[in-house]
N, C-alpha and C positions, 0 to 999 in steps of 0.2 A: 339522509345520509346514516349508514348503518352504525351499529353500536360502536365497533370498534373496525376502524381501517387503517391501511398504510395508506401514503399518499405518493403517489410518482409524479416527477415533472419532465416535461417533454420538451424539446425544441423539435417543432414538426413541419416538413414541406411538402404542399400538396401545390395541385393545379383546382384542385376542388375546395368546396367549401369548408374550412379546416375544423369548423364546427361538427358537421356532419362527419367527416373523418376522424374525430375525437371521438364521436360516438361509435361509429365501428369499432375504434382501437378498444374503448370500454366494454363493448359487445364479446369481441373475440377473445379478451383474456379473462371474459367471466363467464356469464350463462349464456351466453349468444352465439348465434354462427350468422351465414351470410342469407338464410332464410329462417323464419318462424317455425319452428318444430313443435310437435304436440304437446309434448310436454313442460314448454316454457308456459308456466302458469303465471299471473300476475302474483300469487304467493311468493312462486320461487323467486320471482324477479327483485320482491321485496326484501329476500332474505341473501340473495347471492349476485345480483347484478354489480357491477362497477357503476360509478358516477363519476360524471363529469363536471369537475368545480369550477373550472374556469378554462377560457381559451381568449387569449390575449394575442393579437396580432401585432407582427412586426415588419421591417420593412421588407418587401416581394423582392424576388429575382428576377433578371430576364430569361434566363435558362435553367433546368434543371441540375441539381446535384448530381442525383443517379436517375439511369434509364430504366424505364419501366414498359416492360411489353405488354402488360394490360392496358396502360393509357394509350399506347399505340393503338395498340388493338379497337381503341374505341374513338381513338383522332379527337384526342382531347389534349391541348396543349396550354400555354401559360398565358397570363403569368404565373410565376409560381410563387405561391403563398406562405409566408412563414408565421409561426404561432408557437406562443409558448403555452404549454396543454397540460392542466393538473388534474389528473382520475385518482379519486380514492377507490381501494380495492380492500372488500372484506376480509378481515386477517381469516376468519371462518374458512374461507375458500380454501387458501393454502395449509393452516394450522402451523405448527412450528417445524415446518418441512422448508429446508433452505434452498434446495433447488429447485423446488416447486413455487418459492418465492420468487425466485430469479426468471423461471420460464413464465409466471406471472405477468411481472412487470418489464419484462423482454420479449422474449419469447419469438415468436410469428411475426410481431409487429414490424419487424423490419422489412419482413417480406410481403408486407401488405402492397398489393396494386397501385392503390390510392397514394402510395407515399413515393417520393423522390429523394427524401431526405428525411432520419429519424435520430435523434440523441437523447438516450435517457441522462437526465441531467441529476438528478437529485431522488433519494428514497427516505421519506419521513416517517416514523415509526412512533408509535405512541410506548410509554416504558413499560406497561402491564405486558406488550409484546415483547418487548427486548430481552425481558426477564424470564421468557421460555427460549432462550439460546444461552449460547456458553460466554463467560465472561474470561477476560485474560487472568492468566495466573498470576504474574508478576507486574504485568504493565510498565509504567512508570514507574511509582513508589516502589514495585518490587525490584526490579532492575536496579533503582538506584540503591537499595538498600544490599541487595547482592553484593554487588561492586561497592559499598561505603564512600560514595561519591554522592555528594549532596549540591555543592555550591555552583557547580559548572557543568558544563554540557560534557556527556561522553565522548572521548576521542577515541575511534578504532581505526582500521585498516582491512586491508583484503590481503589474502595470500596472495603473492604476485612472485613467479608467472603464476597465471589462472591455472593450467594444466601442465602436466608432464613430470613433476618431481616426485619422488618416492614419499613413504611416509614417513620412513626417516629424516628425508631432507625437510620436509614440512614440518615436522618435530622440532628441527635443530632452527627453523627459522622462526619459530613459535617461540620458542625459547629465548631466542634473540628479542623479541618484540616483548615477551613479559619484561625482560630487564629494562627495554628500552621507556617501559612509564606507560605502554598501552592501557587503555581500559576493556576493549573488545576487540576479537579478530574473527572474522568471519571467512568463510570458503568462498571462491566463487560460484557464481551461479551455472556455470559447466561444467564444473567439479565437483560429482557427486559420489559415486561409488566406481571409480576407474579402475582399471586392471594395473596400471603403475600404482596406485594407492588406493586400495580398497579400503571402506571404513574398518571392516574385521582389523585392520593392520594401523589404519591411519588412527582412529580414535584412542585406542590404549597407549600409541607413541605419544600423539599429542597431549594425551592428559598425564601421562608422567611427567612431562616438562613443566606443566600448570602446576600438578598437586605440590612438586618439588619447590616450585617457587613461591606458592601460595605458604607453604611449611617455614619457609626459609623468610619471607617477608611479612608474612601477616596481612598478606593483600591480595586479593582475588580478581583474576583476569576472564571475561567470559567469551566463549568458544563459539561461534555458530557452525556445528557441523552440517553441512548441505548434505541432507537425508534424501533429497527428491528422489521419489520412487512411486510403486506402486504401492497401495496401503499397507498390507502387511509387512512387507519390507520397511516401509519406514517407521512402522512400530518398532519392529524389531531393532531397528538401526538406533530409535530413540532410547530403549530399555537399556541397549550399550552404553549409550552415551552418559546415562542415568548412572548405570552399575560403576563407571568410570568416575564419577564425581561431577560430570558436566553440570551445565546449566542452562543451556540452550541448544536449540536444533533449527535450522534453519530449511525453508520448502517453495520451490517456486509457484506461487500458488495460482498461476495460470493455466500450467500446466498438470495440476496434481487436481484441481479444481475445489469446488467449496466443499464437496461429500467427503472427499478424503482429509482436508483440512480439518473438516468437524471432526472428522472420527480420530485423527491424528490427537485432537486438542482433550478430546473425552479420554484419552489413554496414557496421557503422561503430562507429569507436573511442572516440566520443562517450558522456560520461555519458547514462544514459537515467533522466528524472526521471518516475517513475511515477506518474501522478494517480489517484486511486482514485474519481472521481466517478462518482456512482450507485451507490456500496458498499450503500448503506441499503438499496436494493431485495433484495438478496443477503442482508442480515445484521441489519436493524432488529429483524425479529421474533425474539422468542427461541427459540421452537421451530419455525424456519423458517430455509431456507436455508443460508448458509454463513458458519461463523466466521472471525477475522481471522486466528486459525492456520492454517487451511487455506488460507485465500485468499493470504495472503503465501508461503508455500511454492508452490503453483503459480508465481505471476509470480516469483519469488527462482527458479526454475529455469529462467524465461525470461530471465534476465540483467541485471533492472534494477537501478541503482544507488541508485536514492533511493526512499522508500515513504511515501505521504502517512499519517498517522494521524489527523487533524485536530487538535484543540486540545483543553487542559484551562483551562476556566471560558470556552469561547467560543461561537460562536452555534450550532452543532449539537446536536444531541441526545446524542451519547454522554456516559456517566458519564465520571467521571475515571479512575476504577480500568480502563476499557476502553480508553481511550487511553495510560494509564501501561503498562499489560501489552502493546499493541502495541508500541509504541515498544522497550521492552523485548526484545521477541521479535525485533525487526530486527537488533538487534546481536546477537545469539547465533547460534553458526555454525547451516546449516539441519539439516543430518543429525545424529540421535541419537548417534552414534558417532564424530562429528568428532573427527579428533586436531589437525592443524597447518593444516587450510582457512581462512582466512580470507574468508569470503564472507559477511560482515554487511553491512546495506544501511543508508542513511543515514536515519534517521528524520526525516519533516517533520512540522512542528506548523505549522497554520494554522488559521484561522476566528475572527475576532474577537482576534486576539492583539494585546498591547501589553505595556508595560513591568510593567503591573502584574500579566497572569497568568504572568511569566516565572518568579519564584521557586517557585510551585507546578510550575511544568514541571521545572525545575532539581533540584527534591529529589525529585519522582517518578521521573525517569528515573535519577538518582545517575550519572551521567555528562553530561559537555559535547557529547558526541559524536551532535549534532543539528542540527537547521537549523529555525531560528524564525521562520516569515515572518510578517511583519503588513503588510497592505495598509494599511487605515487606522490603524492604529499607528504609520506613519511618514508615510502623505501628507496626514493630516490633524490631524498633530501642531500646536497651534497657533503655534509657532514656527518651521514647515517642516521639510521631510523631514531635512534634516541634525539637528535637535534631535531628530526622531523615531528616528533612528539612536543618536543620543548617549544619549537615555534607555536605551533597551535595553544598551546598552555599561554604561551607571552602575548599573542595576536589576541585572544581572550580578556586575558587582565587588562591588556591597552584599552579595548574597545569598552570592557567596563569601567573603566577609569575616564573615558572620553578622550582619549590619546589617539592620534592619527598613529597608523603602524608606522610611517616612515619617521615620525619622531621617536615613537617608543625604539626602533630599532638601532638608535643610535649606541644603547646602552646594554642591544639584547643580542646577542652574535647569530644564536640560531635564527632568529627573528630577520636579521639580518641578510644572512646567506638564503632564505628562502626567498625572500623580496627579490634580492637579485638574481637569483638562479630561476624561480617558476614566474617572476613576473616579465620575464623576459619571453 
C-alpha cells in the first residue's frame, strides 16, 4: 500500500467477477485505463495506482438494479453479484484538491459498463490529510459559546411561510421569535435572495431586531441567512451579515458544490450552516449514489459547522436508524487516526419535528450536542411560538429526568397542548 492513502468503500453490483471489476474501478480512478498505454511503467504504478484492499461478497440478486447497454451488447446476464469493495487511493494523486478527491472516489465509476449498481458508502482518510483542509470555525463548541447554551440541545425554527413575506415582515417575525426564547432561526432553503425580500434589505432589517433584543436581554440568537448563490455573491452576502453583527450563513450544499462552499469557508469567519436539500437524489436508492458517511466527509473537508441530518419520526423518508447514524457520525472526528482534533460538526434535526419527537432523538444520539429545528412545531403551537419553545424545553427536561411526556404534561400546560395538538 502507498505511504498515504484514503480508503473508499463501495457497494458493487455486477454479473461479472466482483474482484475483477474492483480492479477495473481502481485502474479507472488512478493510473490505468481500458488498455495498457506506453507510459504506464511499473514505477508509475507503484507510485500512483490505486489498490484493491478487499472484496467481500454478499447476497446476489436475480435481476439487475440498473440497465447496462455494455452488458446487453456482450449478452452477459446474471446472477447479479454484490460485494462490498474497499479501494485505497494515494493522496498524492489528488493532493489537497477537494473536487478532484470527489472525482477520484466517485467520478466515472457510476458509468462503468460492468456495473449495474454502485454506491459510495464511506471515505476514510488519515489525520495528516485531513489537516490540509478547512476546519469548522465554530463547530459544536463555538456555536454553544456564541449562544451561551451549554446544558441542553439548541432549539431553533425556520422562517414560515417559506417564501412570500417582505423583509420587514420577516424581521417582525424574527423579533417575535427572539422574544419567544428561540436559540436559532434559519431561512428556508428556497428563500435566498428573492425579489420580495432581497438579502440587501432582509439582513439589515432582521439584524436590527436581533441587535435590539441582544442589547435588551444580554442573550444572542443565531440567524442563518440563506445566501445560496454563485460564489462571489455568497461572499458579498456573508460580508453583509458579518457587518450587521450576524454569526451564521446557510448554503444549499448540493447546488453550490464543494468548491463554492470551500471558497466561502475561506472568506468568512461566520458559522456555515450546511443544508443538504436534494440529498435524496444522491442517496435514497440503496444500491446507487453516495451514502451519508461519504457525503459528510466531503463537505466537512470544505469546512462546514452544522450539517442537516433530517429528523426521526418526521415527514421525510429516512429510517430512524439512518438519522441516528448520521447524527452520531457528525460528532466523531473525521480522520480515522485522529488524536486531539476537534472537528465535529453540529448535527441538525429537522422535518416535521416537535416536542413529541424529541425523546426519541435524545435517546438515539446519546448526547445533548445537537440542534433541533421545529418549524410548525413552534410556529403552529396552539398557544403561540413562546409556548412552542417552552414545550420543547419541557420535553427535554422530562426526558433528562426519565419521565414520560404524558406524565410530565400533567404539570406543564405548553407540553400538554403540544401533545394534544401535534399528537393527533
